[in-house]
C-alpha positions as CSV (number, residue, x, y, z in Angstrom):
1,M,-14.4,13.6,-48.8
2,D,-15.7,10.3,-48.3
3,E,-15.1,8.2,-45.2
4,T,-11.8,6.7,-46.2
5,E,-10.4,9.9,-47.4
6,T,-11.4,11.6,-44.3
7,Q,-9.8,8.7,-42.0
8,Q,-6.8,8.9,-44.1
9,A,-6.6,12.7,-43.6
10,I,-7.2,12.5,-39.9
11,E,-4.4,9.9,-39.5
12,L,-2.1,12.2,-41.4
13,I,-2.9,15.0,-39.2
14,K,-2.4,13.1,-36.0
15,D,1.1,12.3,-37.3
16,V,2.3,16.0,-38.0
17,I,0.7,16.9,-34.6
18,S,2.4,14.0,-33.1
19,Q,5.9,15.0,-34.7
20,N,5.4,18.5,-33.3
21,R,5.0,17.2,-29.8
22,K,8.0,14.9,-29.9
23,G,9.9,18.4,-31.1
24,E,10.7,16.8,-34.8
25,L,8.6,19.6,-36.2
26,R,9.0,22.8,-34.3
27,S,6.8,25.4,-35.9
28,E,3.6,25.4,-37.7
29,S,4.9,26.5,-40.8
30,A,7.1,23.2,-40.7
31,M,3.8,21.1,-39.7
32,C,2.1,22.6,-42.7
33,K,4.9,21.7,-45.1
34,A,5.0,18.5,-43.9
35,L,1.1,17.6,-43.8
36,K,1.1,19.3,-47.3
37,A,3.8,17.0,-48.7
38,S,2.1,13.9,-47.3
39,L,-1.6,14.8,-48.6
40,D,-0.1,15.6,-52.0
41,S,1.8,12.4,-52.2
42,Q,-1.1,10.3,-50.9
43,M,-4.5,11.9,-51.7
44,G,-4.0,12.8,-55.0
45,P,-3.5,14.8,-58.2
46,Q,-5.2,18.0,-56.6
47,A,-3.0,20.4,-55.2
48,W,-3.5,20.6,-51.2
49,H,-3.2,23.6,-49.1
50,V,-2.9,23.6,-45.4
51,V,-3.3,26.1,-42.5
52,I,-2.2,25.2,-38.9
53,G,-2.8,27.6,-35.9
54,E,-4.6,28.4,-32.8
55,Q,-6.5,31.0,-34.1
56,F,-7.4,32.1,-37.7
57,G,-10.1,32.8,-40.0
58,S,-10.5,31.6,-43.5
59,F,-12.4,31.9,-46.7
60,V,-11.1,29.4,-49.5
61,T,-12.2,27.9,-52.7
62,H,-11.8,24.2,-52.7
63,E,-12.9,21.3,-55.0
64,S,-16.0,19.7,-54.2
65,C,-15.9,17.5,-51.2
66,K,-12.3,18.2,-50.7
67,I,-12.1,20.0,-47.3
68,I,-11.4,19.1,-43.8
69,Y,-11.2,21.4,-40.7
70,I,-10.9,19.8,-37.4
71,H,-9.8,21.0,-33.9
72,F,-7.2,18.4,-32.8
73,Q,-5.9,19.2,-29.1
74,R,-5.1,22.7,-29.2
75,Q,-4.5,23.1,-32.9
76,M,-6.9,24.1,-35.5
77,V,-6.3,22.4,-38.9
78,L,-7.6,23.4,-42.4
79,C,-6.9,21.4,-45.3
80,W,-8.4,21.8,-48.8
81,A,-7.8,20.9,-52.4
82,H,-7.8,23.3,-55.2
83,G,-6.6,23.1,-58.8
């Protein structure tokens, strides 16, 4: 991801986690669905996939330079584009 896409993705992640803290999104599943919808609509024609949780492992296939994995507050967030 270039710097602009990375910052855009981080802002979308912050928004979803903020909605969770306010009680608008009550589960990690709801957070994933909301973040995926935002990424799909704002970041482009690829299909985005999202995993959010406190502990998980992963091994994913992704488009070149289309992956972000960050630790934000207590949540780990993995987003990647494929297909």
